[in-house]
C-alpha positions as CSV (number, residue, x, y, z in Angstrom):
1,M,121.6,110.2,92.3
2,P,118.1,109.1,91.2
3,L,117.1,105.5,91.9
4,E,115.8,103.2,89.1
5,L,114.4,99.7,89.3
6,I,115.9,97.6,86.6
7,K,114.1,94.4,85.9
8,E,114.1,91.9,83.0
9,V,110.8,90.8,81.4
10,N,110.9,88.2,78.8
11,G,114.6,88.8,78.3
12,V,114.2,92.5,77.8
13,P,115.5,95.0,80.5
14,E,112.9,97.5,81.7
15,I,113.9,100.6,83.7
16,E,111.4,102.2,86.0
17,P,112.2,105.4,87.9
18,L,111.6,105.2,91.7
19,N,110.7,108.8,92.5
20,K,108.4,108.2,95.5
21,L,110.7,106.2,97.7
22,H,111.8,107.3,101.2
23,K,115.2,106.5,102.7
24,V,115.1,104.8,106.1
25,D,118.0,105.1,108.7
26,F,119.3,101.8,110.0
27,R,118.5,102.6,113.6
28,S,114.8,103.0,112.8
29,L,114.4,99.5,111.2
30,Q,112.1,97.3,113.2
31,L,110.6,93.8,112.7
32,G,107.1,93.6,111.6
33,C,106.9,97.1,110.1
34,D,105.7,97.9,106.5
35,Y,108.7,99.1,104.5
36,S,107.0,99.3,101.1
37,K,108.1,102.4,99.1
38,K,111.2,102.6,101.3
39,Y,114.9,101.8,101.0
40,V,118.2,101.6,102.9
41,Q,121.5,102.5,101.5
42,G,125.1,101.9,102.6
43,K,128.5,100.5,101.7
44,L,129.6,97.0,101.7
45,S,131.6,96.3,104.9
46,R,131.7,92.5,105.1
47,I,131.3,89.5,102.8
48,S,130.9,85.9,104.0
49,P,131.7,83.0,101.8
50,L,128.9,81.6,99.6
51,T,127.3,78.6,101.4
52,N,124.4,76.2,100.7
53,G,121.3,75.9,103.0
54,G,119.7,72.6,104.0
55,N,117.9,72.3,100.7
56,R,121.1,73.2,98.7
57,T,119.9,76.8,98.1
58,P,123.0,79.1,97.8
59,I,123.2,81.7,100.6
60,L,125.3,84.8,100.8
61,K,125.6,87.0,103.8
62,I,126.9,90.6,103.7
63,G,127.3,93.5,106.1
64,L,126.0,96.8,104.9
65,Q,127.3,99.9,106.7
66,E,125.4,103.1,106.9
67,Q,127.7,106.1,106.1
68,E,125.6,109.0,107.3
69,N,125.5,107.8,110.9
70,S,128.9,106.1,111.0
71,D,129.4,107.1,114.7
72,S,126.2,105.3,115.7
73,E,126.4,101.8,117.4
74,N,123.7,100.5,115.0
75,N,125.3,101.5,111.7
76,T,125.7,98.0,110.2
77,I,123.0,95.5,109.2
78,S,123.4,91.9,107.9
79,V,121.7,91.1,104.6
80,L,121.1,87.6,103.2
81,F,120.8,86.8,99.5
82,F,119.4,83.5,98.3
83,G,119.5,81.4,95.1
84,K,120.7,82.9,91.8
85,L,121.1,86.4,93.3
86,A,123.4,85.0,96.0
87,K,125.5,83.3,93.3
88,D,125.7,86.3,91.1
89,C,126.6,88.7,94.0
90,A,129.2,86.3,95.3
91,K,130.8,86.2,91.8
92,V,130.9,90.0,91.5
93,F,132.4,90.4,95.0
94,S,135.0,87.7,94.4
95,E,136.3,89.5,91.2
96,G,138.2,91.9,93.6
97,V,135.8,94.9,93.7
98,K,136.6,96.5,97.1
99,Y,134.0,99.2,97.4
100,F,130.3,99.0,96.8
101,H,127.4,101.3,97.5
102,I,124.3,99.2,97.8
103,T,120.7,100.2,97.9
104,L,118.2,97.7,99.1
105,L,114.4,98.2,98.2
106,F,111.8,96.6,100.4
């Protein structure tokens, strides 16, 4: 399935094909590395309740499980969403959808 970046500019959605991205395995992720033009993909495995940070910024934490290496120890990562994105994701997740495939672009 091709990846597309969907963004809104002045209220109008724009779709940009992302042909030159490279998938990264969870086990190869490291702090301090450059992940531009890369992405990770997995299914939603855990959702924490929406909370507020010290400055009242909404925060949502999810677990993302890699499917290709499901027998590996390092097959789940935690992802934090902040602000409006956290609120919007929490709303969608609370509507009872049980199965998501999520692609995170860096």
